[in-house]
PDB file as gemmi writes it, atoms N, CA and C in Angstrom:
CRYST1    1.000    1.000    1.000  90.00  90.00  90.00 P 1                      
ATOM      1  N   GLY A   1     102.262 114.228 111.817  1.00  0.00           N  
ATOM      2  CA  GLY A   1     101.616 112.949 111.497  1.00  0.00           C  
ATOM      3  C   GLY A   1     102.121 112.475 110.116  1.00  0.00           C  
ATOM      4  N   LYS A   2     101.893 111.253 109.816  1.00  0.00           N  
ATOM      5  CA  LYS A   2     102.313 110.643 108.583  1.00  0.00           C  
ATOM      6  C   LYS A   2     101.308 110.926 107.518  1.00  0.00           C  
ATOM      7  N   ILE A   3     101.766 111.373 106.336  1.00  0.00           N  
ATOM      8  CA  ILE A   3     100.884 111.671 105.232  1.00  0.00           C  
ATOM      9  C   ILE A   3     100.951 110.611 104.164  1.00  0.00           C  
ATOM     10  N   GLY A   4     102.008 109.755 104.212  1.00  0.00           N  
ATOM     11  CA  GLY A   4     102.135 108.788 103.192  1.00  0.00           C  
ATOM     12  C   GLY A   4     103.195 107.755 103.539  1.00  0.00           C  
ATOM     13  N   GLY A   5     103.516 106.902 102.587  1.00  0.00           N  
ATOM     14  CA  GLY A   5     104.534 105.890 102.810  1.00  0.00           C  
ATOM     15  C   GLY A   5     105.081 105.418 101.510  1.00  0.00           C  
ATOM     16  N   ALA A   6     106.188 104.722 101.583  1.00  0.00           N  
ATOM     17  CA  ALA A   6     106.843 104.210 100.362  1.00  0.00           C  
ATOM     18  C   ALA A   6     107.450 102.814 100.687  1.00  0.00           C  
ATOM     19  N   ALA A   7     107.549 102.060  99.622  1.00  0.00           N  
ATOM     20  CA  ALA A   7     108.262 100.724  99.784  1.00  0.00           C  
ATOM     21  C   ALA A   7     109.001 100.376  98.488  1.00  0.00           C  
ATOM     22  N   GLN A   8     109.980  99.590  98.652  1.00  0.00           N  
ATOM     23  CA  GLN A   8     110.737  99.103  97.474  1.00  0.00           C  
ATOM     24  C   GLN A   8     110.951  97.561  97.589  1.00  0.00           C  
ATOM     25  N   LYS A   9     111.016  97.023  96.431  1.00  0.00           N  
ATOM     26  CA  LYS A   9     111.258  95.577  96.237  1.00  0.00           C  
ATOM     27  C   LYS A   9     112.313  95.411  95.207  1.00  0.00           C  
ATOM     28  N   ARG A  10     113.371  94.714  95.503  1.00  0.00           N  
ATOM     29  CA  ARG A  10     114.393  94.424  94.531  1.00  0.00           C  
ATOM     30  C   ARG A  10     113.968  93.117  93.834  1.00  0.00           C  
ATOM     31  N   LEU A  11     113.908  93.135  92.535  1.00  0.00           N  
ATOM     32  CA  LEU A  11     113.474  91.978  91.789  1.00  0.00           C  
ATOM     33  C   LEU A  11     114.679  91.164  91.318  1.00  0.00           C  
ATOM     34  N   ALA A  12     114.407  89.870  91.068  1.00  0.00           N  
ATOM     35  CA  ALA A  12     115.531  88.915  90.693  1.00  0.00           C  
ATOM     36  C   ALA A  12     116.206  89.365  89.379  1.00  0.00           C  
ATOM     37  N   ASN A  13     115.478  90.073  88.522  1.00  0.00           N  
ATOM     38  CA  ASN A  13     116.084  90.485  87.243  1.00  0.00           C  
ATOM     39  C   ASN A  13     116.927  91.730  87.339  1.00  0.00           C  
ATOM     40  N   GLY A  14     117.100  92.241  88.655  1.00  0.00           N  
ATOM     41  CA  GLY A  14     117.898  93.414  88.841  1.00  0.00           C  
ATOM     42  C   GLY A  14     117.074  94.719  88.849  1.00  0.00           C  
ATOM     43  N   GLY A  15     115.801  94.641  88.535  1.00  0.00           N  
ATOM     44  CA  GLY A  15     114.962  95.799  88.601  1.00  0.00           C  
ATOM     45  C   GLY A  15     114.550  96.116  90.079  1.00  0.00           C  
ATOM     46  N   VAL A  16     114.049  97.326  90.177  1.00  0.00           N  
ATOM     47  CA  VAL A  16     113.528  97.778  91.497  1.00  0.00           C  
ATOM     48  C   VAL A  16     112.145  98.308  91.306  1.00  0.00           C  
ATOM     49  N   LEU A  17     111.207  97.768  92.083  1.00  0.00           N  
ATOM     50  CA  LEU A  17     109.833  98.267  92.102  1.00  0.00           C  
ATOM     51  C   LEU A  17     109.737  99.217  93.288  1.00  0.00           C  
ATOM     52  N   HIS A  18     109.354 100.401  92.998  1.00  0.00           N  
ATOM     53  CA  HIS A  18     109.162 101.427  94.044  1.00  0.00           C  
ATOM     54  C   HIS A  18     107.778 101.988  94.000  1.00  0.00           C  
ATOM     55  N   HIS A  19     107.091 102.059  95.128  1.00  0.00           N  
ATOM     56  CA  HIS A  19     105.801 102.655  95.134  1.00  0.00           C  
ATOM     57  C   HIS A  19     105.631 103.519  96.335  1.00  0.00           C  
ATOM     58  N   ALA A  20     104.870 104.527  96.183  1.00  0.00           N  
ATOM     59  CA  ALA A  20     104.607 105.554  97.264  1.00  0.00           C  
ATOM     60  C   ALA A  20     103.171 105.928  97.245  1.00  0.00           C  
ATOM     61  N   THR A  21     102.663 106.270  98.393  1.00  0.00           N  
ATOM     62  CA  THR A  21     101.297 106.758  98.557  1.00  0.00           C  
ATOM     63  C   THR A  21     101.271 108.012  99.365  1.00  0.00           C  
ATOM     64  N   LEU A  22     100.349 108.845  99.062  1.00  0.00           N  
ATOM     65  CA  LEU A  22     100.079 110.090  99.807  1.00  0.00           C  
ATOM     66  C   LEU A  22      98.644 110.012 100.248  1.00  0.00           C  
ATOM     67  N   SER A  23      98.311 110.316 101.421  1.00  0.00           N  
ATOM     68  CA  SER A  23      96.936 110.241 101.940  1.00  0.00           C  
ATOM     69  C   SER A  23      96.342 111.628 101.905  1.00  0.00           C  
ATOM     70  N   TYR A  24      95.250 111.841 101.196  1.00  0.00           N  
ATOM     71  CA  TYR A  24      94.519 113.090 101.219  1.00  0.00           C  
ATOM     72  C   TYR A  24      93.549 113.122 102.424  1.00  0.00           C  
ATOM     73  N   ASP A  25      92.803 112.014 102.621  1.00  0.00           N  
ATOM     74  CA  ASP A  25      91.862 111.923 103.705  1.00  0.00           C  
ATOM     75  C   ASP A  25      91.676 110.381 103.998  1.00  0.00           C  
ATOM     76  N   ILE A  26      91.648 110.126 105.239  1.00  0.00           N  
ATOM     77  CA  ILE A  26      91.571 108.681 105.636  1.00  0.00           C  
ATOM     78  C   ILE A  26      90.882 108.556 106.921  1.00  0.00           C  
ATOM     79  N   ASP A  27      90.169 107.422 107.063  1.00  0.00           N  
ATOM     80  CA  ASP A  27      89.539 107.082 108.399  1.00  0.00           C  
ATOM     81  C   ASP A  27      90.552 106.190 109.049  1.00  0.00           C  
ATOM     82  N   GLY A  28      91.332 106.803 109.984  1.00  0.00           N  
ATOM     83  CA  GLY A  28      92.383 106.025 110.699  1.00  0.00           C  
ATOM     84  C   GLY A  28      91.875 104.823 111.405  1.00  0.00           C  
ATOM     85  N   GLN A  29      90.721 104.857 111.977  1.00  0.00           N  
ATOM     86  CA  GLN A  29      90.175 103.704 112.708  1.00  0.00           C  
ATOM     87  C   GLN A  29      89.876 102.588 111.682  1.00  0.00           C  
ATOM     88  N   MET A  30      89.250 102.887 110.599  1.00  0.00           N  
ATOM     89  CA  MET A  30      88.974 101.967 109.548  1.00  0.00           C  
ATOM     90  C   MET A  30      90.267 101.298 108.979  1.00  0.00           C  
ATOM     91  N   MET A  31      91.313 102.169 108.790  1.00  0.00           N  
ATOM     92  CA  MET A  31      92.604 101.697 108.350  1.00  0.00           C  
ATOM     93  C   MET A  31      93.159 100.587 109.259  1.00  0.00           C  
ATOM     94  N   THR A  32      93.068 100.781 110.577  1.00  0.00           N  
ATOM     95  CA  THR A  32      93.567  99.798 111.525  1.00  0.00           C  
ATOM     96  C   THR A  32      92.772  98.532 111.534  1.00  0.00           C  
ATOM     97  N   GLU A  33      91.527  98.582 111.110  1.00  0.00           N  
ATOM     98  CA  GLU A  33      90.718  97.438 111.022  1.00  0.00           C  
ATOM     99  C   GLU A  33      91.006  96.629 109.759  1.00  0.00           C  
ATOM    100  N   VAL A  34      91.372  97.287 108.667  1.00  0.00           N  
ATOM    101  CA  VAL A  34      91.661  96.649 107.400  1.00  0.00           C  
ATOM    102  C   VAL A  34      93.029  96.084 107.324  1.00  0.00           C  
ATOM    103  N   LEU A  35      94.033  96.898 107.728  1.00  0.00           N  
ATOM    104  CA  LEU A  35      95.455  96.526 107.645  1.00  0.00           C  
ATOM    105  C   LEU A  35      95.878  95.696 108.870  1.00  0.00           C  
ATOM    106  N   ARG A  36      96.772  94.812 108.683  1.00  0.00           N  
ATOM    107  CA  ARG A  36      97.401  94.088 109.830  1.00  0.00           C  
ATOM    108  C   ARG A  36      98.724  94.786 110.117  1.00  0.00           C  
ATOM    109  N   ILE A  37      98.760  95.568 111.144  1.00  0.00           N  
ATOM    110  CA  ILE A  37      99.963  96.273 111.532  1.00  0.00           C  
ATOM    111  C   ILE A  37     100.507  95.699 112.798  1.00  0.00           C  
ATOM    112  N   GLY A  38     101.678  95.101 112.693  1.00  0.00           N  
ATOM    113  CA  GLY A  38     102.264  94.377 113.836  1.00  0.00           C  
ATOM    114  C   GLY A  38     102.661  95.354 114.928  1.00  0.00           C  
ATOM    115  N   ARG A  39     102.646  94.803 116.151  1.00  0.00           N  
ATOM    116  CA  ARG A  39     103.045  95.606 117.316  1.00  0.00           C  
ATOM    117  C   ARG A  39     104.473  96.079 117.174  1.00  0.00           C  
ATOM    118  N   GLU A  40     105.343  95.281 116.592  1.00  0.00           N  
ATOM    119  CA  GLU A  40     106.759  95.618 116.442  1.00  0.00           C  
ATOM    120  C   GLU A  40     106.905  96.869 115.598  1.00  0.00           C  
ATOM    121  N   LYS A  41     106.115  96.999 114.506  1.00  0.00           N  
ATOM    122  CA  LYS A  41     106.207  98.178 113.691  1.00  0.00           C  
ATOM    123  C   LYS A  41     105.744  99.427 114.462  1.00  0.00           C  
ATOM    124  N   LEU A  42     104.709  99.289 115.222  1.00  0.00           N  
ATOM    125  CA  LEU A  42     104.257 100.424 115.996  1.00  0.00           C  
ATOM    126  C   LEU A  42     105.296 100.806 117.095  1.00  0.00           C  
ATOM    127  N   SER A  43     105.825  99.824 117.792  1.00  0.00           N  
ATOM    128  CA  SER A  43     106.747 100.131 118.826  1.00  0.00           C  
ATOM    129  C   SER A  43     108.026 100.681 118.326  1.00  0.00           C  
ATOM    130  N   ASP A  44     108.464 100.291 117.084  1.00  0.00           N  
ATOM    131  CA  ASP A  44     109.633 100.900 116.464  1.00  0.00           C  
ATOM    132  C   ASP A  44     109.481 102.413 116.269  1.00  0.00           C  
ATOM    133  N   LYS A  45     108.271 102.823 116.040  1.00  0.00           N  
ATOM    134  CA  LYS A  45     107.970 104.209 115.804  1.00  0.00           C  
ATOM    135  C   LYS A  45     107.620 104.948 117.061  1.00  0.00           C  
ATOM    136  N   GLY A  46     107.544 104.252 118.195  1.00  0.00           N  
ATOM    137  CA  GLY A  46     107.189 104.920 119.499  1.00  0.00           C  
ATOM    138  C   GLY A  46     105.802 105.301 119.598  1.00  0.00           C  
ATOM    139  N   THR A  47     104.903 104.565 118.869  1.00  0.00           N  
ATOM    140  CA  THR A  47     103.458 104.811 118.768  1.00  0.00           C  
ATOM    141  C   THR A  47     102.620 103.690 119.294  1.00  0.00           C  
ATOM    142  N   THR A  48     101.534 104.004 119.990  1.00  0.00           N  
ATOM    143  CA  THR A  48     100.693 102.962 120.499  1.00  0.00           C  
ATOM    144  C   THR A  48      99.549 102.658 119.537  1.00  0.00           C  
ATOM    145  N   SER A  49      99.241 103.531 118.596  1.00  0.00           N  
ATOM    146  CA  SER A  49      98.158 103.317 117.650  1.00  0.00           C  
ATOM    147  C   SER A  49      98.534 103.807 116.277  1.00  0.00           C  
ATOM    148  N   ALA A  50      98.256 102.919 115.231  1.00  0.00           N  
ATOM    149  CA  ALA A  50      98.491 103.285 113.866  1.00  0.00           C  
ATOM    150  C   ALA A  50      97.676 104.459 113.506  1.00  0.00           C  
ATOM    151  N   ALA A  51      96.410 104.480 113.983  1.00  0.00           N  
ATOM    152  CA  ALA A  51      95.495 105.583 113.592  1.00  0.00           C  
ATOM    153  C   ALA A  51      96.029 106.945 114.048  1.00  0.00           C  
ATOM    154  N   LYS A  52      96.694 106.966 115.132  1.00  0.00           N  
ATOM    155  CA  LYS A  52      97.279 108.208 115.651  1.00  0.00           C  
ATOM    156  C   LYS A  52      98.495 108.691 114.839  1.00  0.00           C  
ATOM    157  N   ARG A  53      99.115 107.769 114.148  1.00  0.00           N  
ATOM    158  CA  ARG A  53     100.268 108.109 113.314  1.00  0.00           C  
ATOM    159  C   ARG A  53      99.868 108.816 112.073  1.00  0.00           C  
ATOM    160  N   VAL A  54      98.668 108.633 111.588  1.00  0.00           N  
ATOM    161  CA  VAL A  54      98.206 109.143 110.313  1.00  0.00           C  
ATOM    162  C   VAL A  54      97.560 110.519 110.453  1.00  0.00           C  
ATOM    163  N   ASP A  55      98.030 111.456 109.717  1.00  0.00           N  
ATOM    164  CA  ASP A  55      97.489 112.783 109.687  1.00  0.00           C  
ATOM    165  C   ASP A  55      97.557 113.266 108.219  1.00  0.00           C  
ATOM    166  N   PRO A  56      96.459 112.996 107.424  1.00  0.00           N  
ATOM    167  CA  PRO A  56      96.588 113.167 105.972  1.00  0.00           C  
ATOM    168  C   PRO A  56      96.590 114.667 105.593  1.00  0.00           C  
ATOM    169  N   LEU A  57      96.837 114.880 104.316  1.00  0.00           N  
ATOM    170  CA  LEU A  57      97.010 116.198 103.787  1.00  0.00           C  
ATOM    171  C   LEU A  57      95.820 117.099 103.987  1.00  0.00           C  
ATOM    172  N   ARG A  58      94.634 116.578 103.963  1.00  0.00           N  
ATOM    173  CA  ARG A  58      93.431 117.414 104.112  1.00  0.00           C  
ATOM    174  C   ARG A  58      93.445 118.046 105.490  1.00  0.00           C  
ATOM    175  N   SER A  59      93.710 117.257 106.549  1.00  0.00           N  
ATOM    176  CA  SER A  59      93.686 117.883 107.888  1.00  0.00           C  
ATOM    177  C   SER A  59      94.862 118.740 108.082  1.00  0.00           C  
ATOM    178  N   GLN A  60      96.013 118.523 107.459  1.00  0.00           N  
ATOM    179  CA  GLN A  60      97.120 119.371 107.656  1.00  0.00           C  
ATOM    180  C   GLN A  60      97.089 120.671 106.899  1.00  0.00           C  
ATOM    181  N   THR A  61      96.403 120.680 105.742  1.00  0.00           N  
ATOM    182  CA  THR A  61      96.416 121.905 104.921  1.00  0.00           C  
ATOM    183  C   THR A  61      95.050 122.610 104.917  1.00  0.00           C  
ATOM    184  N   GLY A  62      93.984 121.888 105.076  1.00  0.00           N  
ATOM    185  CA  GLY A  62      92.659 122.466 104.940  1.00  0.00           C  
ATOM    186  C   GLY A  62      92.252 122.703 103.481  1.00  0.00           C  
ATOM    187  N   LEU A  63      93.083 122.227 102.564  1.00  0.00           N  
ATOM    188  CA  LEU A  63      92.850 122.471 101.132  1.00  0.00           C  
ATOM    189  C   LEU A  63      92.003 121.383 100.528  1.00  0.00           C  
ATOM    190  N   GLU A  64      91.273 121.662  99.469  1.00  0.00           N  
ATOM    191  CA  GLU A  64      90.542 120.712  98.715  1.00  0.00           C  
ATOM    192  C   GLU A  64      91.582 119.842  97.944  1.00  0.00           C  
ATOM    193  N   ARG A  65      91.158 118.633  97.592  1.00  0.00           N  
ATOM    194  CA  ARG A  65      92.086 117.704  96.915  1.00  0.00           C  
ATOM    195  C   ARG A  65      92.637 118.280  95.591  1.00  0.00           C  
ATOM    196  N   ALA A  66      91.743 118.876  94.814  1.00  0.00           N  
ATOM    197  CA  ALA A  66      92.192 119.493  93.497  1.00  0.00           C  
ATOM    198  C   ALA A  66      93.234 120.545  93.684  1.00  0.00           C  
ATOM    199  N   GLU A  67      93.140 121.330  94.762  1.00  0.00           N  
ATOM    200  CA  GLU A  67      94.121 122.412  95.058  1.00  0.00           C  
ATOM    201  C   GLU A  67      95.482 121.776  95.405  1.00  0.00           C  
ATOM    202  N   ILE A  68      95.438 120.717  96.212  1.00  0.00           N  
ATOM    203  CA  ILE A  68      96.685 120.087  96.572  1.00  0.00           C  
ATOM    204  C   ILE A  68      97.358 119.443  95.332  1.00  0.00           C  
ATOM    205  N   ILE A  69      96.590 118.848  94.448  1.00  0.00           N  
ATOM    206  CA  ILE A  69      97.112 118.314  93.241  1.00  0.00           C  
ATOM    207  C   ILE A  69      97.769 119.427  92.421  1.00  0.00           C  
ATOM    208  N   GLU A  70      97.096 120.507  92.229  1.00  0.00           N  
ATOM    209  CA  GLU A  70      97.682 121.614  91.438  1.00  0.00           C  
ATOM    210  C   GLU A  70      98.975 122.121  92.058  1.00  0.00           C  
ATOM    211  N   ARG A  71      99.027 122.238  93.389  1.00  0.00           N  
ATOM    212  CA  ARG A  71     100.246 122.656  94.033  1.00  0.00           C  
ATOM    213  C   ARG A  71     101.398 121.685  93.813  1.00  0.00           C  
ATOM    214  N   PHE A  72     101.106 120.427  93.894  1.00  0.00           N  
ATOM    215  CA  PHE A  72     102.119 119.422  93.653  1.00  0.00           C  
ATOM    216  C   PHE A  72     102.630 119.563  92.203  1.00  0.00           C  
ATOM    217  N   LYS A  73     101.734 119.741  91.218  1.00  0.00           N  
ATOM    218  CA  LYS A  73     102.061 119.866  89.817  1.00  0.00           C  
ATOM    219  C   LYS A  73     102.905 121.101  89.591  1.00  0.00           C  
ATOM    220  N   ASP A  74     102.459 122.261  90.247  1.00  0.00           N  
ATOM    221  CA  ASP A  74     103.190 123.461  90.075  1.00  0.00           C  
ATOM    222  C   ASP A  74     104.617 123.370  90.639  1.00  0.00           C  
ATOM    223  N   THR A  75     104.758 122.753  91.791  1.00  0.00           N  
ATOM    224  CA  THR A  75     106.019 122.584  92.435  1.00  0.00           C  
ATOM    225  C   THR A  75     106.908 121.663  91.521  1.00  0.00           C  
ATOM    226  N   PHE A  76     106.345 120.564  91.053  1.00  0.00           N  
ATOM    227  CA  PHE A  76     107.181 119.666  90.148  1.00  0.00           C  
ATOM    228  C   PHE A  76     107.642 120.433  88.957  1.00  0.00           C  
ATOM    229  N   ARG A  77     106.689 121.153  88.346  1.00  0.00           N  
ATOM    230  CA  ARG A  77     107.098 121.936  87.097  1.00  0.00           C  
ATOM    231  C   ARG A  77     108.192 122.933  87.444  1.00  0.00           C  
ATOM    232  N   SER A  78     108.090 123.646  88.556  1.00  0.00           N  
ATOM    233  CA  SER A  78     109.080 124.691  88.839  1.00  0.00           C  
ATOM    234  C   SER A  78     110.491 124.010  89.174  1.00  0.00           C  
ATOM    235  N   LEU A  79     110.503 122.830  89.701  1.00  0.00           N  
ATOM    236  CA  LEU A  79     111.758 122.150  90.014  1.00  0.00           C  
ATOM    237  C   LEU A  79     112.401 121.439  88.817  1.00  0.00           C  
ATOM    238  N   THR A  80     111.538 121.045  87.893  1.00  0.00           N  
ATOM    239  CA  THR A  80     112.083 120.197  86.774  1.00  0.00           C  
ATOM    240  C   THR A  80     111.929 120.784  85.399  1.00  0.00           C  
ATOM    241  N   SER A  81     111.247 121.916  85.232  1.00  0.00           N  
ATOM    242  CA  SER A  81     111.002 122.448  83.922  1.00  0.00           C  
ATOM    243  C   SER A  81     110.093 121.529  83.105  1.00  0.00           C  
ATOM    244  N   ALA A  82     109.330 120.662  83.749  1.00  0.00           N  
ATOM    245  CA  ALA A  82     108.417 119.809  83.037  1.00  0.00           C  
ATOM    246  C   ALA A  82     107.241 120.625  82.466  1.00  0.00           C  
ATOM    247  N   GLU A  83     106.689 120.063  81.383  1.00  0.00           N  
ATOM    248  CA  GLU A  83     105.552 120.693  80.723  1.00  0.00           C  
ATOM    249  C   GLU A  83     104.359 119.761  80.792  1.00  0.00           C  
ATOM    250  N   GLU A  84     103.192 120.241  80.794  1.00  0.00           N  
ATOM    251  CA  GLU A  84     101.935 119.451  80.767  1.00  0.00           C  
ATOM    252  C   GLU A  84     101.918 118.664  79.430  1.00  0.00           C  
ATOM    253  N   GLY A  85     101.489 117.435  79.464  1.00  0.00           N  
ATOM    254  CA  GLY A  85     101.453 116.571  78.275  1.00  0.00           C  
ATOM    255  C   GLY A  85     100.092 115.904  78.123  1.00  0.00           C  
ATOM    256  N   GLY A  86     100.064 114.988  77.262  1.00  0.00           N  
ATOM    257  CA  GLY A  86      98.835 114.253  77.043  1.00  0.00           C  
ATOM    258  C   GLY A  86      99.143 112.865  76.572  1.00  0.00           C  
ATOM    259  N   ILE A  87      98.190 112.008  76.495  1.00  0.00           N  
ATOM    260  CA  ILE A  87      98.307 110.680  75.954  1.00  0.00           C  
ATOM    261  C   ILE A  87      97.576 110.555  74.613  1.00  0.00           C  
ATOM    262  N   THR A  88      98.301 110.093  73.649  1.00  0.00           N  
ATOM    263  CA  THR A  88      97.727 109.992  72.332  1.00  0.00           C  
ATOM    264  C   THR A  88      96.830 108.740  72.182  1.00  0.00           C  
ATOM    265  N   PRO A  89      95.952 108.738  71.209  1.00  0.00           N  
ATOM    266  CA  PRO A  89      95.088 107.519  70.947  1.00  0.00           C  
ATOM    267  C   PRO A  89      95.922 106.297  70.747  1.00  0.00           C  
ATOM    268  N   ASP A  90      97.035 106.393  70.031  1.00  0.00           N  
ATOM    269  CA  ASP A  90      97.872 105.293  69.754  1.00  0.00           C  
ATOM    270  C   ASP A  90      98.497 104.725  71.083  1.00  0.00           C  
ATOM    271  N   GLU A  91      98.869 105.644  71.972  1.00  0.00           N  
ATOM    272  CA  GLU A  91      99.352 105.258  73.326  1.00  0.00           C  
ATOM    273  C   GLU A  91      98.326 104.491  74.163  1.00  0.00           C  
ATOM    274  N   TYR A  92      97.113 105.023  74.078  1.00  0.00           N  
ATOM    275  CA  TYR A  92      95.995 104.351  74.735  1.00  0.00           C  
ATOM    276  C   TYR A  92      95.744 102.966  74.173  1.00  0.00           C  
ATOM    277  N   ALA A  93      95.816 102.812  72.837  1.00  0.00           N  
ATOM    278  CA  ALA A  93      95.641 101.523  72.217  1.00  0.00           C  
ATOM    279  C   ALA A  93      96.686 100.615  72.567  1.00  0.00           C  
ATOM    280  N   ASP A  94      97.944 101.047  72.642  1.00  0.00           N  
ATOM    281  CA  ASP A  94      99.101 100.211  73.069  1.00  0.00           C  
ATOM    282  C   ASP A  94      98.903  99.667  74.523  1.00  0.00           C  
ATOM    283  N   ALA A  95      98.488 100.649  75.378  1.00  0.00           N  
ATOM    284  CA  ALA A  95      98.283 100.243  76.757  1.00  0.00           C  
ATOM    285  C   ALA A  95      97.127  99.245  76.879  1.00  0.00           C  
ATOM    286  N   GLN A  96      96.049  99.407  76.148  1.00  0.00           N  
ATOM    287  CA  GLN A  96      94.967  98.412  76.160  1.00  0.00           C  
ATOM    288  C   GLN A  96      95.407  97.090  75.655  1.00  0.00           C  
ATOM    289  N   ALA A  97      96.254  97.023  74.627  1.00  0.00           N  
ATOM    290  CA  ALA A  97      96.808  95.807  74.113  1.00  0.00           C  
ATOM    291  C   ALA A  97      97.620  95.062  75.205  1.00  0.00           C  
ATOM    292  N   LEU A  98      98.417  95.843  75.974  1.00  0.00           N  
ATOM    293  CA  LEU A  98      99.152  95.264  77.112  1.00  0.00           C  
ATOM    294  C   LEU A  98      98.223  94.697  78.199  1.00  0.00           C  
ATOM    295  N   VAL A  99      97.130  95.445  78.470  1.00  0.00           N  
ATOM    296  CA  VAL A  99      96.243  94.898  79.459  1.00  0.00           C  
ATOM    297  C   VAL A  99      95.647  93.551  79.012  1.00  0.00           C  
ATOM    298  N   GLU A 100      95.249  93.497  77.756  1.00  0.00           N  
ATOM    299  CA  GLU A 100      94.653  92.307  77.269  1.00  0.00           C  
ATOM    300  C   GLU A 100      95.624  91.119  77.134  1.00  0.00           C  
ATOM    301  N   SER A 101      96.881  91.380  76.726  1.00  0.00           N  
ATOM    302  CA  SER A 101      97.849  90.343  76.520  1.00  0.00           C  
ATOM    303  C   SER A 101      98.677  89.930  77.775  1.00  0.00           C  
ATOM    304  N   LYS A 102      98.731  90.813  78.743  1.00  0.00           N  
ATOM    305  CA  LYS A 102      99.585  90.598  79.901  1.00  0.00           C  
ATOM    306  C   LYS A 102      98.901  90.896  81.236  1.00  0.00           C  
ATOM    307  N   PHE A 103      98.542  92.120  81.466  1.00  0.00           N  
ATOM    308  CA  PHE A 103      98.164  92.568  82.788  1.00  0.00           C  
ATOM    309  C   PHE A 103      96.838  92.115  83.289  1.00  0.00           C  
ATOM    310  N   SER A 104      95.982  91.519  82.433  1.00  0.00           N  
ATOM    311  CA  SER A 104      94.664  91.017  82.950  1.00  0.00           C  
ATOM    312  C   SER A 104      94.676  89.506  82.932  1.00  0.00           C  
ATOM    313  N   THR A 105      95.864  88.874  82.664  1.00  0.00           N  
ATOM    314  CA  THR A 105      95.921  87.413  82.724  1.00  0.00           C  
ATOM    315  C   THR A 105      96.080  86.851  84.106  1.00  0.00           C  
ATOM    316  N   ASP A 106      95.564  85.613  84.310  1.00  0.00           N  
ATOM    317  CA  ASP A 106      95.695  84.960  85.626  1.00  0.00           C  
ATOM    318  C   ASP A 106      97.169  84.937  86.078  1.00  0.00           C  
ATOM    319  N   ALA A 107      98.044  84.621  85.140  1.00  0.00           N  
ATOM    320  CA  ALA A 107      99.466  84.519  85.442  1.00  0.00           C  
ATOM    321  C   ALA A 107     100.014  85.818  86.038  1.00  0.00           C  
ATOM    322  N   TRP A 108      99.518  86.952  85.493  1.00  0.00           N  
ATOM    323  CA  TRP A 108     100.030  88.234  86.024  1.00  0.00           C  
ATOM    324  C   TRP A 108      99.300  88.583  87.341  1.00  0.00           C  
ATOM    325  N   LEU A 109      97.975  88.376  87.365  1.00  0.00           N  
ATOM    326  CA  LEU A 109      97.185  88.854  88.521  1.00  0.00           C  
ATOM    327  C   LEU A 109      97.461  88.011  89.739  1.00  0.00           C  
ATOM    328  N   HIS A 110      97.895  86.774  89.639  1.00  0.00           N  
ATOM    329  CA  HIS A 110      98.099  85.871  90.775  1.00  0.00           C  
ATOM    330  C   HIS A 110      99.559  85.627  91.012  1.00  0.00           C  
ATOM    331  N   ARG A 111     100.420  86.406  90.371  1.00  0.00           N  
ATOM    332  CA  ARG A 111     101.868  86.272  90.522  1.00  0.00           C  
ATOM    333  C   ARG A 111     102.239  86.848  91.901  1.00  0.00           C  
ATOM    334  N   VAL A 112     103.080  86.103  92.587  1.00  0.00           N  
ATOM    335  CA  VAL A 112     103.562  86.561  93.905  1.00  0.00           C  
ATOM    336  C   VAL A 112     105.064  86.660  93.812  1.00  0.00           C  
ATOM    337  N   PRO A 113     105.590  87.888  93.837  1.00  0.00           N  
ATOM    338  CA  PRO A 113     107.088  88.047  93.638  1.00  0.00           C  
ATOM    339  C   PRO A 113     107.785  87.494  94.870  1.00  0.00           C  
TER     340      PRO A 113                                                      
END                                                                             
């Protein structure tokens, strides 16, 4: 079953917006009621129901969410030599300033790329 999805959008300025999601637990029936999933998309995948395509991490592993997160972090660290870090008060302040000056504005919130 599908545990997540990803999408990309190439922007006019040459940038690429990439996003991905992983599902820990989901109500497949509710998902089909909320999302509009076209018949073409389902038929391309050879599936009759979007809910049947979804099989989140919880049902596949039986692990609690915190344990899955730790395993992802451990795997990432082992593959990249990354180290645990933190966010400084100055970084939080800079982020808050961006929220106030850009990301909470109507121009940003109602922008359609």
